[in-house]
DSSP file (Angstrom, degrees, kcal/mol; ACC not computed):
  #  RESIDUE AA STRUCTURE BP1 BP2  ACC     N-H-->O    O-->H-N    N-H-->O    O-->H-N    TCO  KAPPA ALPHA  PHI   PSI    X-CA   Y-CA   Z-CA
    1    1 A M              0   0    0      0, 0.0     2,-0.2     0, 0.0     0, 0.0   0.000 360.0 360.0 360.0 132.9   84.6   95.7  119.0
    2    2 A A        -     0   0    0      1,-0.1     2,-0.1    19,-0.0    18,-0.0  -0.491 360.0-119.1 -80.3 146.2   85.0   99.0  117.2
    3    3 A S        -     0   0    0     -2,-0.2     2,-0.3    18,-0.1    18,-0.2  -0.453  25.0-142.1 -80.0 159.3   85.4   99.2  113.4
    4    4 A Q  E     -A   20   0A   0     16,-2.3    16,-3.0    -2,-0.1     2,-0.3  -0.863   9.1-124.1-120.5 155.4   88.5  100.5  111.8
    5    5 A Q  E     +A   19   0A   0     -2,-0.3     2,-0.3    14,-0.2    14,-0.2  -0.723  46.4 131.0 -94.1 146.9   89.0  102.6  108.6
    6    6 A G  E     -A   18   0A   0     12,-2.0    12,-2.7    -2,-0.3     2,-0.4  -0.959  45.4-121.0 178.7 168.4   91.2  101.5  105.9
    7    7 A T  E     -A   17   0A   0     -2,-0.3     2,-0.4    10,-0.2    10,-0.2  -0.972  24.3-177.4-124.6 139.0   91.8  100.8  102.2
    8    8 A Y  E     -A   16   0A   0      8,-2.7     8,-2.7    -2,-0.4     2,-0.6  -0.996  15.4-153.7-139.3 132.4   92.7   97.5  100.7
    9    9 A T  E     -A   15   0A   0     -2,-0.4     6,-0.2     6,-0.2     5,-0.1  -0.932  22.6-139.8-104.3 120.2   93.5   96.6   97.0
   10   10 A Y    >   -     0   0    0      4,-3.1     3,-2.3    -2,-0.6    -2,-0.0  -0.323  26.1-105.0 -74.9 159.5   92.7   92.9   96.3
   11   11 A P  T 3  S+     0   0    0      0, 0.0    -1,-0.1     0, 0.0    -2,-0.0   0.790 121.2  57.3 -56.3 -29.2   95.1   90.8   94.1
   12   12 A D  T 3  S-     0   0    0      2,-0.1     3,-0.1     1,-0.0    -2,-0.0   0.451 123.8-102.7 -83.3   1.0   92.6   91.1   91.2
   13   13 A G  S <  S+     0   0    0     -3,-2.3     2,-0.1     1,-0.4    -1,-0.0   0.288  77.5 135.6  98.4 -10.2   92.8   94.9   91.3
   14   14 A E        -     0   0    0     -5,-0.1    -4,-3.1    17,-0.0     2,-0.4  -0.408  40.0-152.5 -69.1 151.1   89.5   95.6   93.1
   15   15 A E  E     -AB   9  32A   0     17,-2.1    17,-3.1    -6,-0.2     2,-0.4  -0.987  13.4-166.3-134.4 136.5   89.7   98.1   95.8
   16   16 A Y  E     -AB   8  31A   0     -8,-2.7    -8,-2.7    -2,-0.4     2,-0.4  -0.974   5.9-178.6-120.0 133.5   87.7   98.7   99.0
   17   17 A R  E     +AB   7  30A   0     13,-2.4    13,-2.6    -2,-0.4     2,-0.3  -0.992  45.0  50.8-130.6 124.4   87.9  101.9  101.1
   18   18 A G  E    S-AB   6  29A   0    -12,-2.7   -12,-2.0    -2,-0.4    11,-0.3  -0.997  85.0  -5.8 155.9-149.4   85.9  102.2  104.3
   19   19 A E  E     -A    5   0A   0      9,-2.3     7,-2.2    -2,-0.3     2,-0.3  -0.584  50.5-168.4 -89.9 145.1   85.2  100.6  107.6
   20   20 A W  E     -AB   4  25A   0    -16,-3.0   -16,-2.3     5,-0.2     2,-0.3  -0.929   9.0-171.4-128.2 150.4   86.4   97.1  108.6
   21   21 A L  E >  S- B   0  24A   0      3,-2.5     3,-1.6    -2,-0.3   -18,-0.1  -0.936  76.6 -16.8-143.8 122.4   85.5   94.8  111.4
   22   22 A E  T 3  S-     0   0    0     -2,-0.3     3,-0.1     1,-0.3   -19,-0.0   0.865 128.6 -50.7  52.4  41.9   87.4   91.6  112.1
   23   23 A G  T 3  S+     0   0    0      1,-0.2     2,-0.3     3,-0.1    -1,-0.3   0.520 118.3 102.9  80.0   5.8   89.0   91.6  108.7
   24   24 A K  E <  S-B   21   0A   0     -3,-1.6    -3,-2.5     2,-0.0     2,-0.3  -0.894  83.8 -96.9-121.5 152.1   85.8   92.0  106.7
   25   25 A R  E     +B   20   0A   0     -2,-0.3    21,-3.1    -5,-0.2     2,-0.3  -0.506  58.8 158.8 -60.7 124.1   84.1   95.0  105.0
   26   26 A H  E     +     0   0A   0     -7,-2.2     2,-0.4    -2,-0.3    18,-0.2  -0.874  42.2   9.8-159.2 117.7   81.7   96.2  107.7
   27   27 A G  E    S- C   0  43A   0     16,-2.3    16,-3.0    -2,-0.3     2,-0.4  -0.907 111.5  -7.3 114.4-145.5   80.1   99.6  108.0
   28   28 A I  E    S+ C   0  42A   0     -2,-0.4    -9,-2.3    14,-0.2     2,-0.3  -0.739  80.7 132.5 -91.7 133.9   80.2  102.4  105.4
   29   29 A G  E     -BC  18  41A   0     12,-2.6    12,-2.5    -2,-0.4     2,-0.4  -0.984  46.8-119.6-165.7 175.8   82.5  101.9  102.4
   30   30 A Q  E     -BC  17  40A   0    -13,-2.6   -13,-2.4    -2,-0.3     2,-0.5  -0.997  17.9-164.7-131.7 129.5   83.1  101.9   98.7
   31   31 A L  E     -BC  16  39A   0      8,-2.9     8,-2.4    -2,-0.4     2,-0.6  -0.964   3.9-162.1-115.1 120.9   84.1   98.9   96.6
   32   32 A K  E     -BC  15  38A   0    -17,-3.1   -17,-2.1    -2,-0.5     6,-0.2  -0.915  15.9-148.4-103.9 121.4   85.5   99.5   93.1
   33   33 A L    >   -     0   0    0      4,-2.8     3,-1.8    -2,-0.6   -20,-0.0  -0.472  23.0-111.9 -91.0 160.1   85.3   96.4   90.9
   34   34 A R  T 3  S+     0   0    0      1,-0.3    -1,-0.1    -2,-0.2     4,-0.0   0.800 114.3  57.9 -58.5 -34.1   87.6   95.4   88.2
   35   35 A D  T 3  S-     0   0    0      1,-0.1    -1,-0.3     2,-0.0     3,-0.1   0.440 123.9 -98.4 -81.9   2.0   85.0   96.0   85.4
   36   36 A G  S <  S+     0   0    0     -3,-1.8    -2,-0.1     1,-0.4     2,-0.1   0.323  84.3 128.4  98.2  -7.6   84.5   99.6   86.4
   37   37 A S        -     0   0    0     -5,-0.1    -4,-2.8    17,-0.0    -1,-0.4  -0.385  37.9-167.4 -73.4 159.0   81.4   99.1   88.5
   38   38 A S  E     -CD  32  55A   0     17,-2.6    17,-3.0    -6,-0.2     2,-0.4  -0.997  16.3-155.6-148.9 153.1   81.3  100.4   92.0
   39   39 A Y  E     -CD  31  54A   0     -8,-2.4    -8,-2.9    -2,-0.3     2,-0.5  -0.998   9.4-176.2-127.9 129.8   79.2  100.2   95.2
   40   40 A T  E     +CD  30  53A   0     13,-2.4    13,-2.7    -2,-0.4     2,-0.3  -0.993  45.2  60.4-124.4 124.0   79.0  102.8   97.8
   41   41 A G  E    S-CD  29  52A   0    -12,-2.5   -12,-2.6    -2,-0.5     2,-0.3  -0.983  82.8 -13.8 163.5-150.5   77.0  102.1  101.0
   42   42 A R  E     -C   28   0A   0      9,-2.1     7,-2.3    -2,-0.3     2,-0.3  -0.651  48.2-167.0 -92.6 141.3   76.7   99.9  103.9
   43   43 A F  E     -CD  27  48A   0    -16,-3.0   -16,-2.3    -2,-0.3     2,-0.4  -0.923   5.9-170.2-122.8 150.2   78.4   96.6  104.3
   44   44 A E  E >  S- D   0  47A   0      3,-2.8     3,-1.8    -2,-0.3   -18,-0.2  -0.953  75.6 -16.6-141.3 122.3   77.8   93.8  106.8
   45   45 A H  T 3  S-     0   0    0     -2,-0.4   -19,-0.2     1,-0.3   -20,-0.1   0.846 130.4 -48.8  52.3  39.1   80.1   90.8  107.2
   46   46 A G  T 3  S+     0   0    0    -21,-3.1     2,-0.3     1,-0.2    -1,-0.3   0.183 120.0  94.9  94.8 -17.0   81.8   91.6  103.8
   47   47 A L  E <  S-D   44   0A   0     -3,-1.8    -3,-2.8   -22,-0.2     2,-0.2  -0.780  85.2 -96.5-111.8 152.7   78.6   92.0  101.7
   48   48 A S  E     +D   43   0A   0     -2,-0.3    21,-3.3    -5,-0.2     2,-0.3  -0.493  56.0 162.5 -62.3 128.7   76.5   95.0  100.7
   49   49 A N  E     +     0   0A   0     -7,-2.3     2,-0.4    -2,-0.2    18,-0.2  -0.937  44.0  14.2-156.8 125.4   73.7   95.2  103.2
   50   50 A G  E    S- E   0  66A   0     16,-2.7    16,-3.4    -2,-0.3     2,-0.3  -0.892 112.4 -12.6 106.6-142.6   71.4   98.1  104.1
   51   51 A T  E    S+ E   0  65A   0     -2,-0.4    -9,-2.1    14,-0.2     2,-0.3  -0.733  75.0 134.9-100.1 148.1   71.3  101.1  101.7
   52   52 A G  E     -DE  41  64A   0     12,-2.4    12,-2.5    -2,-0.3     2,-0.4  -0.986  46.3-110.5-172.2 174.6   73.7  101.8   98.9
   53   53 A V  E     -DE  40  63A   0    -13,-2.7   -13,-2.4    -2,-0.3     2,-0.5  -0.990  21.8-166.1-124.3 123.9   74.3  102.8   95.4
   54   54 A M  E     -DE  39  62A   0      8,-3.0     8,-2.6    -2,-0.4     2,-0.5  -0.955   4.6-169.5-110.5 119.9   75.6  100.4   92.8
   55   55 A V  E     -DE  38  61A   0    -17,-3.0   -17,-2.6    -2,-0.5     6,-0.2  -0.951  12.8-148.0-111.4 123.3   76.8  101.9   89.5
   56   56 A F    >   -     0   0    0      4,-3.0     3,-2.1    -2,-0.5   -20,-0.0  -0.498  25.3-110.5 -91.0 159.6   77.5   99.5   86.7
   57   57 A S  T 3  S+     0   0    0      1,-0.3    -1,-0.1    -2,-0.2    -2,-0.0   0.737 117.4  58.1 -61.7 -23.8   80.2   99.8   84.0
   58   58 A D  T 3  S-     0   0    0      2,-0.1    -1,-0.3     1,-0.0     3,-0.1   0.472 122.2-104.1 -85.4  -0.5   77.5  100.4   81.4
   59   59 A G  S <  S+     0   0    0     -3,-2.1    -2,-0.1     1,-0.4     2,-0.1   0.282  80.1 129.4  97.5 -10.6   76.2  103.4   83.3
   60   60 A S        -     0   0    0     -5,-0.1    -4,-3.0    17,-0.0    -1,-0.4  -0.400  38.6-166.6 -72.6 158.7   73.0  101.8   84.7
   61   61 A R  E     -EF  55  78A   0     17,-2.4    17,-3.0    -6,-0.2     2,-0.4  -0.998  22.0-153.1-150.9 149.8   72.6  102.2   88.5
   62   62 A Y  E     -EF  54  77A   0     -8,-2.6    -8,-3.0    -2,-0.3     2,-0.5  -0.992  12.9-175.3-122.3 131.5   70.6  100.9   91.4
   63   63 A E  E     +EF  53  76A   0     13,-2.5    13,-2.6    -2,-0.4     2,-0.3  -0.989  46.6  49.7-126.2 120.2   70.0  103.1   94.5
   64   64 A G  E    S-EF  52  75A   0    -12,-2.5   -12,-2.4    -2,-0.5     2,-0.3  -0.983  84.2  -2.5 159.0-145.8   68.2  101.5   97.4
   65   65 A E  E     -E   51   0A   0      9,-2.1     7,-2.3    -2,-0.3     2,-0.3  -0.620  47.3-171.3 -93.5 142.8   68.2   98.6   99.8
   66   66 A F  E     -EF  50  71A   0    -16,-3.4   -16,-2.7    -2,-0.3     2,-0.4  -0.944   7.9-167.7-127.0 148.9   70.5   95.6   99.7
   67   67 A V  E >  S- F   0  70A   0      3,-2.4     3,-1.7    -2,-0.3   -18,-0.2  -0.972  76.3 -18.8-136.3 124.0   70.5   92.3  101.6
   68   68 A Q  T 3  S-     0   0    0     -2,-0.4   -19,-0.2     1,-0.3     3,-0.1   0.863 129.9 -45.7  47.4  47.5   73.5   90.0  101.6
   69   69 A G  T 3  S+     0   0    0    -21,-3.3     2,-0.3     1,-0.2    -1,-0.3   0.430 119.1  95.3  86.1   0.0   74.9   91.5   98.4
   70   70 A K  E <  S-F   67   0A   0     -3,-1.7    -3,-2.4   -22,-0.3     2,-0.3  -0.892  85.1 -95.3-125.0 154.1   71.8   91.7   96.3
   71   71 A F  E     +F   66   0A   0     -2,-0.3    21,-3.2    -5,-0.2    22,-0.3  -0.499  59.2 158.2 -59.5 126.1   69.1   94.4   95.6
   72   72 A H  E     +     0   0A   0     -7,-2.3     2,-0.4    -2,-0.3    18,-0.2  -0.851  42.9  15.0-160.5 119.2   66.4   93.5   98.1
   73   73 A G  E    S- G   0  89A   0     16,-2.6    16,-3.0    -2,-0.3     2,-0.3  -0.956 107.7 -19.9 117.9-140.1   63.7   95.7   99.4
   74   74 A T  E    S+ G   0  88A   0     -2,-0.4    -9,-2.1    14,-0.2     2,-0.3  -0.806  74.6 117.1-109.2 150.6   62.8   99.0   97.8
   75   75 A G  E     -FG  64  87A   0     12,-2.2    12,-2.5    -2,-0.3     2,-0.4  -0.984  53.5 -89.2 178.6-173.6   64.8  101.1   95.4
   76   76 A M  E     -FG  63  86A   0    -13,-2.6   -13,-2.5    -2,-0.3     2,-0.5  -0.988  25.4-166.1-125.9 127.5   65.3  102.7   92.0
   77   77 A F  E     -FG  62  85A   0      8,-2.7     8,-2.5    -2,-0.4     2,-0.6  -0.966   5.1-169.8-114.8 121.7   67.0  101.0   89.0
   78   78 A T  E     -FG  61  84A   0    -17,-3.0   -17,-2.4    -2,-0.5     6,-0.2  -0.948  14.2-142.8-112.4 119.7   67.9  103.2   86.1
   79   79 A R    >   -     0   0    0      4,-3.1     3,-2.0    -2,-0.6   -20,-0.0  -0.329  29.4-106.3 -73.3 162.5   69.1  101.4   82.9
   80   80 A S  T 3  S+     0   0    0      1,-0.3    -1,-0.1     2,-0.1    -2,-0.0   0.744 121.5  58.2 -62.2 -23.7   71.8  102.9   80.8
   81   81 A D  T 3  S-     0   0    0      2,-0.1    -1,-0.3     1,-0.0    22,-0.1   0.423 123.8-103.2 -86.8   2.0   69.2  103.9   78.2
   82   82 A G  S <  S+     0   0    0     -3,-2.0     2,-0.1     1,-0.3    -2,-0.1   0.332  73.1 142.5  96.6  -7.2   67.3  106.0   80.9
   83   83 A M        -     0   0    0     -5,-0.1    -4,-3.1    19,-0.1     2,-0.4  -0.482  35.3-156.9 -67.5 139.3   64.4  103.6   81.6
   84   84 A L  E     -GH  78 101A   0     17,-3.1    17,-3.1    -6,-0.2     2,-0.5  -0.960  18.1-168.4-126.7 134.4   63.6  103.7   85.3
   85   85 A F  E     -GH  77 100A   0     -8,-2.5    -8,-2.7    -2,-0.4     2,-0.5  -0.992   6.9-173.1-119.1 125.2   61.9  101.2   87.7
   86   86 A E  E     +GH  76  99A   0     13,-2.4    13,-2.4    -2,-0.5     2,-0.3  -0.970  47.2  55.9-115.6 117.5   60.9  102.4   91.1
   87   87 A G  E    S-GH  75  98A   0    -12,-2.5   -12,-2.2    -2,-0.5     2,-0.3  -0.937  81.8  -8.7 167.2-143.3   59.6   99.7   93.4
   88   88 A E  E     -G   74   0A   0      9,-2.1     7,-2.0    -2,-0.3     2,-0.3  -0.707  43.2-171.9-102.6 143.4   60.3   96.4   95.1
   89   89 A F  E     -GH  73  94A   0    -16,-3.0   -16,-2.6    -2,-0.3     2,-0.4  -0.967   5.2-165.3-130.7 145.6   63.2   94.0   94.5
   90   90 A V  E >  S- H   0  93A   0      3,-2.7     3,-1.8    -2,-0.3   -18,-0.2  -0.990  74.3 -18.8-133.5 124.4   63.8   90.4   95.7
   91   91 A Q  T 3  S-     0   0    0     -2,-0.4   -19,-0.2     1,-0.3     3,-0.1   0.842 130.1 -46.3  50.3  40.9   67.1   88.7   95.5
   92   92 A G  T 3  S+     0   0    0    -21,-3.2     2,-0.3     1,-0.2    -1,-0.3   0.503 119.7  99.4  86.5   4.0   68.4   91.1   92.8
   93   93 A C  E <  S-H   90   0A   0     -3,-1.8    -3,-2.7   -22,-0.3     2,-0.3  -0.907  82.9 -99.0-125.4 151.6   65.3   91.0   90.6
   94   94 A V  E     +H   89   0A   0     -2,-0.3    24,-2.4    -5,-0.2     2,-0.3  -0.536  57.5 155.7 -62.2 124.2   62.2   93.2   90.1
   95   95 A Q  E     + I   0 117A   0     -7,-2.0     2,-0.3    -2,-0.3    22,-0.2  -0.804  41.4   8.7-159.8 110.6   59.6   91.5   92.2
   96   96 A G  E    S- I   0 116A   0     20,-2.7    20,-3.4    -2,-0.3     2,-0.1  -0.847 100.2  -4.7 120.4-157.4   56.5   93.2   93.6
   97   97 A A  E    S+ I   0 115A   0     -2,-0.3    -9,-2.1    18,-0.3     2,-0.3  -0.416  72.7 122.7 -78.8 147.0   54.9   96.6   93.3
   98   98 A G  E     -HI  87 114A   0     16,-2.3    16,-2.4   -11,-0.2     2,-0.4  -0.980  49.2-105.5 176.0 176.5   56.4   99.4   91.2
   99   99 A L  E     -HI  86 113A   0    -13,-2.4   -13,-2.4    -2,-0.3     2,-0.5  -0.980  20.5-151.0-126.4 131.0   56.3  101.9   88.5
  100  100 A L  E     -H   85   0A   0     12,-2.6     2,-0.4    -2,-0.4    12,-0.4  -0.889  13.3-172.0-103.0 128.9   58.1  101.8   85.1
  101  101 A T  E     -H   84   0A   0    -17,-3.1   -17,-3.1    -2,-0.5     6,-0.2  -0.985  16.8-135.0-122.9 129.2   59.1  105.1   83.5
  102  102 A F    >   -     0   0    0      4,-3.1     3,-2.4    -2,-0.4   -20,-0.1  -0.309  32.5 -99.9 -77.0 165.2   60.5  105.3   80.0
  103  103 A A  T 3  S+     0   0    0      1,-0.3    -1,-0.1     2,-0.1   -20,-0.0   0.769 122.8  59.6 -57.3 -28.4   63.5  107.4   79.1
  104  104 A D  T 3  S-     0   0    0      2,-0.1    -1,-0.3     1,-0.1     3,-0.1   0.418 120.8-107.2 -83.5   3.8   61.2  110.1   77.7
  105  105 A G  S <  S+     0   0    0     -3,-2.4     2,-0.2     1,-0.3    -2,-0.1   0.412  80.7 122.7  89.5  -2.1   59.5  110.5   81.1
  106  106 A T        -     0   0    0      1,-0.1    -4,-3.1    -5,-0.0    -1,-0.3  -0.509  54.4-149.3 -90.6 163.2   56.3  108.7   80.1
  107  107 A N      > -     0   0    0      1,-0.3     5,-2.6    -6,-0.2    -7,-0.2   0.310  47.6-109.9-111.8   5.2   54.8  105.7   81.8
  108  108 A G  T   5 -     0   0    0      3,-0.2    -1,-0.3     1,-0.1     4,-0.1  -0.042  42.4 -58.7  88.0 165.2   53.0  104.2   78.8
  109  109 A Q  T   5S+     0   0    0      1,-0.2     2,-0.2     2,-0.1    -1,-0.1  -0.979 132.1  27.9-126.7 115.2   49.3  103.8   77.9
  110  110 A P  T   5S-     0   0    0      0, 0.0    -1,-0.2     0, 0.0     0, 0.0   0.656 121.2 -98.6 -68.5 165.5   47.9  102.3   80.0
  111  111 A R  T   5 -     0   0    0     -2,-0.2     2,-2.0     1,-0.1    -3,-0.2  -0.233  26.0-128.1 -55.9 131.2   50.3  103.3   82.8
  112  112 A N      < +     0   0    0     -5,-2.6   -12,-2.6   -12,-0.4     2,-0.4  -0.501  66.2 124.3 -83.0  70.3   53.0  100.7   83.6
  113  113 A E  E     +I   99   0A   0     -2,-2.0    12,-1.4   -14,-0.2     2,-0.3  -0.999  35.8  65.9-133.8 130.4   52.2  100.6   87.3
  114  114 A G  E    S-IJ  98 124A   0    -16,-2.4   -16,-2.3    -2,-0.4     2,-0.5  -0.985  84.6 -19.8 161.8-150.5   51.4   97.5   89.3
  115  115 A V  E     -IJ  97 123A   0      8,-3.0     7,-3.0    -2,-0.3     8,-1.4  -0.832  59.3-160.9 -99.5 129.8   52.7   94.2   90.5
  116  116 A W  E     -IJ  96 121A   0    -20,-3.4   -20,-2.7    -2,-0.5     2,-0.4  -0.834  22.7-166.9-115.9 146.9   55.7   92.8   88.6
  117  117 A D  E >  S-IJ  95 120A   0      3,-3.0     3,-1.3    -2,-0.3     2,-0.3  -0.861  76.3 -54.6-126.5  93.5   57.3   89.4   88.3
  118  118 A G  T 3  S-     0   0    0    -24,-2.4   -22,-0.1    -2,-0.4   -25,-0.0  -0.594 121.5 -17.0  69.9-129.5   60.6   90.2   86.7
  119  119 A S  T 3  S+     0   0    0     -2,-0.3     2,-0.5    -3,-0.1    -1,-0.2   0.359 122.7  88.1 -89.4   6.3   60.1   92.2   83.5
  120  120 A R  E <  S-J  117   0A   0     -3,-1.3    -3,-3.0     2,-0.0     2,-0.5  -0.908  70.2-139.9-113.0 127.1   56.4   91.2   83.3
  121  121 A M  E     -J  116   0A   0     -2,-0.5    -5,-0.3    -5,-0.2     3,-0.1  -0.726  18.8-178.9 -81.7 128.2   53.6   93.1   85.0
  122  122 A V  E     +     0   0A   0     -7,-3.0     2,-0.3    -2,-0.5    -6,-0.2   0.615  67.6  17.8-103.3 -16.4   51.1   90.6   86.4
  123  123 A E  E     -J  115   0A   0     -8,-1.4    -8,-3.0     2,-0.1     2,-0.4  -0.921  69.0-133.8-157.7 129.6   48.5   93.1   87.8
  124  124 A R  E     +J  114   0A   0     -2,-0.3     2,-0.3   -10,-0.2   -10,-0.3  -0.700  45.7 135.0 -83.0 130.9   47.8   96.8   87.2
  125  125 A Q        -     0   0    0    -12,-1.4     2,-0.2    -2,-0.4    -2,-0.1  -0.963  58.6 -87.1-165.9 158.9   47.3   98.8   90.4
  126  126 A K        -     0   0    0     -2,-0.3     3,-0.1     1,-0.1   -27,-0.0  -0.494  34.4-178.3 -70.4 140.4   48.3  102.1   92.0
  127  127 A C     >  +     0   0    0     -2,-0.2     4,-2.8     1,-0.1     5,-0.3  -0.092  29.3 138.3-131.6  33.4   51.6  101.8   93.9
  128  128 A N  H  > S+     0   0    0      1,-0.2     4,-2.3     2,-0.2     5,-0.2   0.862  74.6  47.4 -52.5 -44.1   52.0  105.3   95.3
  129  129 A Q  H  > S+     0   0    0      2,-0.2     4,-2.2     1,-0.2    -1,-0.2   0.905 114.1  46.3 -67.8 -41.5   53.2  104.2   98.7
  130  130 A V  H  > S+     0   0    0      2,-0.2     4,-2.6     1,-0.2    -2,-0.2   0.916 113.1  49.5 -67.1 -43.0   55.7  101.7   97.3
  131  131 A V  H  X S+     0   0    0     -4,-2.8     4,-2.3     2,-0.2    -2,-0.2   0.911 111.4  49.6 -63.0 -42.0   57.0  104.3   94.8
  132  132 A A  H  X S+     0   0    0     -4,-2.3     4,-1.9    -5,-0.3    -1,-0.2   0.904 112.1  48.0 -62.3 -41.1   57.4  106.9   97.6
  133  133 A K  H  X S+     0   0    0     -4,-2.2     4,-2.6     2,-0.2    -2,-0.2   0.890 110.1  52.2 -67.1 -38.9   59.2  104.3   99.8
  134  134 A A  H  X S+     0   0    0     -4,-2.6     4,-2.3     2,-0.2    -2,-0.2   0.905 109.8  49.1 -62.3 -42.0   61.5  103.4   96.8
  135  135 A R  H  X S+     0   0    0     -4,-2.3     4,-2.2     2,-0.2    -1,-0.2   0.878 111.6  49.1 -65.8 -37.5   62.3  107.1   96.3
  136  136 A Q  H  X S+     0   0    0     -4,-1.9     4,-2.4     2,-0.2    -2,-0.2   0.905 110.4  50.3 -68.4 -41.1   63.1  107.5  100.0
  137  137 A S  H  X S+     0   0    0     -4,-2.6     4,-2.1     1,-0.2    -2,-0.2   0.909 112.0  48.5 -61.2 -42.1   65.4  104.4  100.0
  138  138 A A  H  X S+     0   0    0     -4,-2.3     4,-2.5     2,-0.2    -2,-0.2   0.900 110.7  50.3 -65.8 -41.2   67.2  105.8   97.0
  139  139 A A  H  X S+     0   0    0     -4,-2.2     4,-1.3     1,-0.2    -2,-0.2   0.904 110.5  49.7 -64.2 -41.0   67.6  109.2   98.6
  140  140 A S  H  < S+     0   0    0     -4,-2.4     4,-0.4     1,-0.2    -1,-0.2   0.897 111.3  49.9 -62.7 -40.4   69.0  107.6  101.8
  141  141 A A  H >< S+     0   0    0     -4,-2.1     3,-1.3     1,-0.2   -88,-0.2   0.914 109.1  50.6 -64.7 -43.9   71.4  105.6   99.7
  142  142 A R  H 3< S+     0   0    0     -4,-2.5    -1,-0.2     1,-0.2    -2,-0.2   0.757 102.2  63.3 -66.1 -23.8   72.6  108.7   97.8
  143  143 A A  T 3< S+     0   0    0     -4,-1.3     2,-0.3    -5,-0.2    -1,-0.2   0.597  79.2 103.9 -77.9 -11.3   73.2  110.5  101.1
  144  144 A I    <   -     0   0    0     -3,-1.3     2,-0.4    -4,-0.4   -91,-0.0  -0.577  50.3-176.1 -76.9 129.2   75.9  108.0  102.2
  145  145 A H        -     0   0    0     -2,-0.3     2,-0.5  -115,-0.0  -117,-0.1  -0.984  22.5-133.3-127.2 138.4   79.5  109.3  101.9
  146  146 A V              0   0    0     -2,-0.4  -117,-0.1     1,-0.1  -128,-0.1  -0.766 360.0 360.0 -88.9 127.7   82.7  107.5  102.5
  147  147 A S              0   0    0     -2,-0.5    -1,-0.1  -119,-0.1  -129,-0.1   0.477 360.0 360.0 -88.4 360.0   85.1  109.5  104.6
């Protein structure tokens, strides 16, 4: 069954513009939330799934991979204050290898690179391949445009 293009404004004021399949967001689209946040990227069965960009109302943003509506896989999360984490995420949380960069562009002494469990680094190690993959996931997410 082929997907269709369309725009729908939900009763709460949220708006979706993009591809639909069987009455659900499915394919490429953009969802604007009531609080001013927005998601642009791939949807599957109504949820963000694949690559996308989530911009929050406070200005922070996540660019990368999603699974069933949550950050999952590799990507880049930039806080509103400019702090950046490039690496792995599981179920919407920092989990796995990655690199933390402060707003001034430094990585700390010693370098904040390694294996993370939430906001805590549990092991220092080089993560060049994971950081490169996170940057590629973010670039793929930024390349998505809603027609």
